[in-house]
C-alpha positions in Angstrom: -0.1 0.1 -0.1 1.0 3.3 -0.9 0.3 6.7 1.2 -1.0 9.8 -0.5 -1.8 13.3 0.8 -4.8 14.6 -0.5 -4.8 18.6 0.1 -7.7 20.7 0.3 -7.6 23.9 -1.5 -10.6 26.1 -1.2 -11.7 29.8 -1.1 -11.8 31.1 2.4 -14.0 33.8 1.7 -16.8 31.6 0.8 -16.4 29.8 4.3 -16.4 33.2 5.9 -19.9 33.9 4.4 -21.4 30.8 5.8 -23.9 30.5 8.8 -23.4 28.0 11.6 -25.9 25.8 10.1 -24.2 25.6 6.8 -20.8 25.0 8.6 -22.3 22.3 10.6 -23.3 20.9 7.2 -19.5 21.2 6.1 -18.2 19.3 9.0 -20.9 16.5 8.7 -19.9 16.0 5.1 -16.2 15.7 6.4 -17.4 13.2 9.2 -19.5 11.4 6.3 -16.1 11.1 4.1 -14.2 9.7 6.9 -16.9 7.4 7.8 -16.9 6.2 4.3 -13.4 5.8 4.2 -12.4 4.6 7.4 -10.0 1.9 6.0 -8.0 4.3 4.2 -7.9 7.6 5.9 -5.0 7.6 8.4 -5.3 11.2 9.4 -6.7 14.6 8.5 -7.1 18.2 9.7 -8.1 21.4 9.0 -6.0 24.6 9.1 -6.8 28.1 10.5 -7.1 30.6 7.9 -4.2 32.0 5.9 -4.2 35.1 8.1 -2.8 33.0 11.0 -0.2 31.5 9.0 3.3 32.4 9.6 5.9 31.8 6.4 9.9 31.3 6.6 11.7 31.5 3.4 15.7 31.3 3.7 15.6 32.3 7.3 13.3 35.3 7.2 10.2 35.2 8.7 7.0 37.1 7.6 3.3 37.0 8.7 0.8 35.3 6.6 0.8 32.7 4.0 3.5 32.2 1.6 1.3 32.8 -2.0 -1.7 35.2 -2.5 -4.1 33.1 -4.4 -7.9 32.8 -4.8 -7.9 29.4 -3.3 -5.8 28.7 0.1 -4.7 25.3 1.5 -7.4 24.5 4.2 -7.0 21.2 5.3 -5.6 17.8 4.2 -6.1 14.0 4.7 -3.3 11.4 4.6 -4.8 8.3 2.9 -3.4 4.7 2.3 -4.5 3.3 -1.1 -3.0 0.4 -3.3 -2.1 2.7 -6.2 -3.2 6.4 -7.6 -6.2 5.1 -9.5 -7.6 4.3 -5.9 -6.4 7.4 -4.3 -7.8 9.6 -6.7 -11.2 7.6 -6.4 -11.1 8.4 -2.4 -10.0 12.0 -3.3 -12.9 12.7 -5.5 -15.3 12.1 -2.5 -13.5 14.8 -0.4 -16.2 17.5 0.3 -14.6 20.7 -1.2 -17.5 22.9 -2.0 -15.5 25.9 -2.5 -12.8 24.5 -4.5 -10.9 21.2 -4.9 -8.2 18.7 -4.1 -4.6 17.6 -4.9 -3.9 14.2 -4.5 0.1 13.4 -4.2 2.0 10.5 -3.4 4.0 10.4 -0.3 7.8 10.1 -1.0 9.2 6.8 0.4 12.8 7.4 1.6 14.6 3.8 1.0 16.2 3.2 4.3 19.6 1.1 4.1 
């Protein structure tokens, strides 16, 4: 089995406009996704909005996210799947109503 990181990129402004009921529906969609894929999902977390980010580049620390973009990294799932096609099938199920996801294989460093 291989591991993949499913990166969730969405428009933060769209989330800021949601009321509590809509935010609850988003959270429920993620709980359903995790339950439906419990054998594949190894970990997953939501991230705080980009204004809370601190970037480090060449040793220089700055406030805010590294790049300005309409969609920001808002969370991730670490999944395990037999191959990329299976990982993509799981990635297609991730609720990302205001953006999309990126599926990337984890680099397996050879030991020894």
